[in-house]
PAVEXPA-718277 format. One record per atom (N, C-alpha, C): residue number from 1; atom name; x, y, z. Coordinates in steps of 0.2 Angstrom, whole numbers. Atoms other than C-alpha are relative to their C-alpha. Example, Ala and Ser with C-alpha at 12.3 -4.5 7.8 and 13.67 -1.06 7.14 Angstrom:
# residues 2
(atom 1, "N", (4, -6, 0))
(atom 1, "CA", (62, -22, 39))
(atom 1, "C", (4, 6, 0))
(atom 2, "N", (-4, -6, -1))
(atom 2, "CA", (68, -5, 36))
(atom 2, "C", (-4, 5, 3))
This chain:
# residues 77
(atom 1, "N", (-3, 4, -6))
(atom 1, "CA", (-69, -68, 52))
(atom 1, "C", (2, 5, 6))
(atom 2, "N", (-1, -7, -6))
(atom 2, "CA", (-69, -58, 69))
(atom 2, "C", (4, -6, 4))
(atom 3, "N", (-7, 3, -4))
(atom 3, "CA", (-53, -63, 78))
(atom 3, "C", (-3, 0, 7))
(atom 4, "N", (2, 1, -10))
(atom 4, "CA", (-55, -69, 97))
(atom 4, "C", (6, -1, 2))
(atom 5, "N", (-9, -3, -4))
(atom 5, "CA", (-37, -65, 100))
(atom 5, "C", (4, 1, -6))
(atom 6, "N", (-3, -5, 6))
(atom 6, "CA", (-22, -60, 95))
(atom 6, "C", (5, -4, -6))
(atom 7, "N", (-1, 4, 5))
(atom 7, "CA", (-16, -74, 85))
(atom 7, "C", (-2, 2, -7))
(atom 8, "N", (5, 2, 1))
(atom 8, "CA", (-32, -74, 75))
(atom 8, "C", (1, 9, -6))
(atom 9, "N", (-2, -6, 3))
(atom 9, "CA", (-29, -54, 72))
(atom 9, "C", (7, 1, -5))
(atom 10, "N", (-6, 1, 2))
(atom 10, "CA", (-11, -56, 67))
(atom 10, "C", (0, -2, -7))
(atom 11, "N", (0, 3, 9))
(atom 11, "CA", (-16, -67, 52))
(atom 11, "C", (-5, 4, -4))
(atom 12, "N", (6, -5, 3))
(atom 12, "CA", (-31, -55, 49))
(atom 12, "C", (5, 4, -4))
(atom 13, "N", (-3, -6, 3))
(atom 13, "CA", (-19, -41, 46))
(atom 13, "C", (6, -2, -4))
(atom 14, "N", (-4, 3, 7))
(atom 14, "CA", (-6, -52, 37))
(atom 14, "C", (-4, -1, -7))
(atom 15, "N", (2, 2, 4))
(atom 15, "CA", (-18, -56, 25))
(atom 15, "C", (-5, 6, -4))
(atom 16, "N", (1, -6, 5))
(atom 16, "CA", (-24, -41, 21))
(atom 16, "C", (5, 5, -2))
(atom 17, "N", (-6, -3, 3))
(atom 17, "CA", (-8, -32, 20))
(atom 17, "C", (4, -3, -4))
(atom 18, "N", (-1, 2, 8))
(atom 18, "CA", (-3, -45, 6))
(atom 18, "C", (-5, 2, -4))
(atom 19, "N", (4, -2, 5))
(atom 19, "CA", (-18, -41, -2))
(atom 19, "C", (0, 8, -2))
(atom 20, "N", (-1, -6, 1))
(atom 20, "CA", (-16, -23, -1))
(atom 20, "C", (6, 2, -6))
(atom 21, "N", (-4, -4, 5))
(atom 21, "CA", (1, -20, -8))
(atom 21, "C", (0, -5, -6))
(atom 22, "N", (-2, 2, 4))
(atom 22, "CA", (-2, -32, -18))
(atom 22, "C", (-6, 3, -7))
(atom 23, "N", (3, -4, 5))
(atom 23, "CA", (-16, -24, -28))
(atom 23, "C", (1, 9, 0))
(atom 24, "N", (-3, -6, 1))
(atom 24, "CA", (-8, -7, -26))
(atom 24, "C", (6, 2, -3))
(atom 25, "N", (-8, 0, 2))
(atom 25, "CA", (11, -13, -32))
(atom 25, "C", (-1, 4, -7))
(atom 26, "N", (0, -1, 6))
(atom 26, "CA", (6, -11, -51))
(atom 26, "C", (0, 9, -1))
(atom 27, "N", (1, -7, 1))
(atom 27, "CA", (1, 9, -49))
(atom 27, "C", (6, 1, 3))
(atom 28, "N", (-5, -4, 0))
(atom 28, "CA", (17, 14, -41))
(atom 28, "C", (5, -3, -4))
(atom 29, "N", (-3, 2, 7))
(atom 29, "CA", (26, 3, -55))
(atom 29, "C", (0, 4, -4))
(atom 30, "N", (-1, -3, 5))
(atom 30, "CA", (21, 12, -67))
(atom 30, "C", (0, 9, 2))
(atom 31, "N", (-1, -7, -2))
(atom 31, "CA", (21, 29, -58))
(atom 31, "C", (9, 1, 1))
(atom 32, "N", (-7, 2, -1))
(atom 32, "CA", (40, 24, -55))
(atom 32, "C", (4, 0, -8))
(atom 33, "N", (-3, 1, 5))
(atom 33, "CA", (44, 19, -72))
(atom 33, "C", (-1, 7, -5))
(atom 34, "N", (-2, -6, 5))
(atom 34, "CA", (38, 35, -80))
(atom 34, "C", (1, 6, 3))
(atom 35, "N", (-4, -5, -2))
(atom 35, "CA", (46, 47, -69))
(atom 35, "C", (7, -1, -1))
(atom 36, "N", (-6, 0, 4))
(atom 36, "CA", (62, 38, -73))
(atom 36, "C", (1, 0, -7))
(atom 37, "N", (0, -4, 5))
(atom 37, "CA", (58, 42, -91))
(atom 37, "C", (-1, 7, -1))
(atom 38, "N", (-2, -7, 1))
(atom 38, "CA", (55, 60, -87))
(atom 38, "C", (4, 2, -2))
(atom 39, "N", (-6, -3, 2))
(atom 39, "CA", (68, 68, -97))
(atom 39, "C", (0, 8, 4))
(atom 40, "N", (0, -7, -2))
(atom 40, "CA", (63, 84, -89))
(atom 40, "C", (4, 3, 6))
(atom 41, "N", (-3, 1, -7))
(atom 41, "CA", (69, 78, -73))
(atom 41, "C", (8, 0, 2))
(atom 42, "N", (-9, 2, -1))
(atom 42, "CA", (88, 78, -66))
(atom 42, "C", (-1, -7, 4))
(atom 43, "N", (-1, 7, -4))
(atom 43, "CA", (93, 62, -57))
(atom 43, "C", (-1, 0, 6))
(atom 44, "N", (1, 0, -8))
(atom 44, "CA", (92, 69, -40))
(atom 44, "C", (-8, 1, 0))
(atom 45, "N", (10, -3, 4))
(atom 45, "CA", (72, 76, -47))
(atom 45, "C", (-4, -6, 1))
(atom 46, "N", (3, 7, -2))
(atom 46, "CA", (70, 58, -49))
(atom 46, "C", (-2, -3, 6))
(atom 47, "N", (-2, 3, -6))
(atom 47, "CA", (75, 51, -34))
(atom 47, "C", (-4, 1, 5))
(atom 48, "N", (6, -2, -5))
(atom 48, "CA", (65, 62, -25))
(atom 48, "C", (-6, -2, -1))
(atom 49, "N", (8, 2, 2))
(atom 49, "CA", (49, 60, -35))
(atom 49, "C", (-2, -8, 2))
(atom 50, "N", (1, 7, -2))
(atom 50, "CA", (52, 41, -32))
(atom 50, "C", (-1, 0, 8))
(atom 51, "N", (0, 0, -7))
(atom 51, "CA", (54, 42, -15))
(atom 51, "C", (-7, 3, 3))
(atom 52, "N", (5, 0, -1))
(atom 52, "CA", (38, 50, -14))
(atom 52, "C", (-6, -3, 0))
(atom 53, "N", (4, 3, 5))
(atom 53, "CA", (29, 39, -25))
(atom 53, "C", (-1, -7, 5))
(atom 54, "N", (-2, 7, -5))
(atom 54, "CA", (36, 25, -12))
(atom 54, "C", (-4, 4, 7))
(atom 55, "N", (1, -2, -7))
(atom 55, "CA", (30, 36, 3))
(atom 55, "C", (-8, 0, 0))
(atom 56, "N", (8, -4, -1))
(atom 56, "CA", (11, 39, -3))
(atom 56, "C", (-2, -9, -2))
(atom 57, "N", (4, 8, 1))
(atom 57, "CA", (9, 19, -9))
(atom 57, "C", (0, -4, 6))
(atom 58, "N", (0, 4, -6))
(atom 58, "CA", (15, 13, 9))
(atom 58, "C", (-7, 4, 4))
(atom 59, "N", (6, -3, -1))
(atom 59, "CA", (2, 27, 14))
(atom 59, "C", (-7, -4, -1))
(atom 60, "N", (6, 2, 5))
(atom 60, "CA", (-12, 21, 3))
(atom 60, "C", (1, -6, 3))
(atom 61, "N", (1, 8, -1))
(atom 61, "CA", (-8, 2, 8))
(atom 61, "C", (-1, 0, 8))
(atom 62, "N", (1, 0, -6))
(atom 62, "CA", (-8, 6, 27))
(atom 62, "C", (-9, 2, 1))
(atom 63, "N", (8, -1, 0))
(atom 63, "CA", (-25, 15, 24))
(atom 63, "C", (-4, -7, 0))
(atom 64, "N", (3, 6, 5))
(atom 64, "CA", (-31, 0, 14))
(atom 64, "C", (-2, -6, 6))
(atom 65, "N", (-1, 7, -4))
(atom 65, "CA", (-25, -13, 27))
(atom 65, "C", (-5, 3, 6))
(atom 66, "N", (4, 0, -4))
(atom 66, "CA", (-34, -3, 41))
(atom 66, "C", (-8, 0, -1))
(atom 67, "N", (9, 0, 1))
(atom 67, "CA", (-52, 1, 33))
(atom 67, "C", (-1, -8, 0))
(atom 68, "N", (1, 9, 1))
(atom 68, "CA", (-51, -19, 27))
(atom 68, "C", (0, -3, 8))
(atom 69, "N", (-2, 6, -7))
(atom 69, "CA", (-47, -26, 44))
(atom 69, "C", (-5, 5, 5))
(atom 70, "N", (6, -2, -3))
(atom 70, "CA", (-59, -14, 54))
(atom 70, "C", (-5, -2, -4))
(atom 71, "N", (8, 1, 3))
(atom 71, "CA", (-74, -16, 41))
(atom 71, "C", (0, -8, 2))
(atom 72, "N", (4, 6, -1))
(atom 72, "CA", (-73, -35, 44))
(atom 72, "C", (1, -1, 6))
(atom 73, "N", (3, 3, -8))
(atom 73, "CA", (-71, -36, 62))
(atom 73, "C", (-7, 3, 2))
(atom 74, "N", (8, -2, -2))
(atom 74, "CA", (-86, -24, 61))
(atom 74, "C", (-5, 0, -3))
(atom 75, "N", (6, 1, 1))
(atom 75, "CA", (-95, -32, 50))
(atom 75, "C", (-3, 5, -5))
(atom 76, "N", (4, -7, 2))
(atom 76, "CA", (-97, -17, 38))
(atom 76, "C", (2, -5, -6))
(atom 77, "N", (-2, -1, 7))
(atom 77, "CA", (-97, -18, 18))
(atom 77, "C", (4, 4, -3))
């Protein structure tokens, strides 16, 4: 779907956002679980690592959303 107005673009971006976050969620959950169980890290280090995982998750989702929306608009595979 190539959006022809702002409302359609908003719907496209929202749909791709949901897809990206759902697709990448299991990976970040696994990383967080592994970090929580890492006995070599202090509690503060665990929270630092979890924060980094979450920042990476958001960045990855944002990149995926941009690529998917642009690919759909430009008709790329």
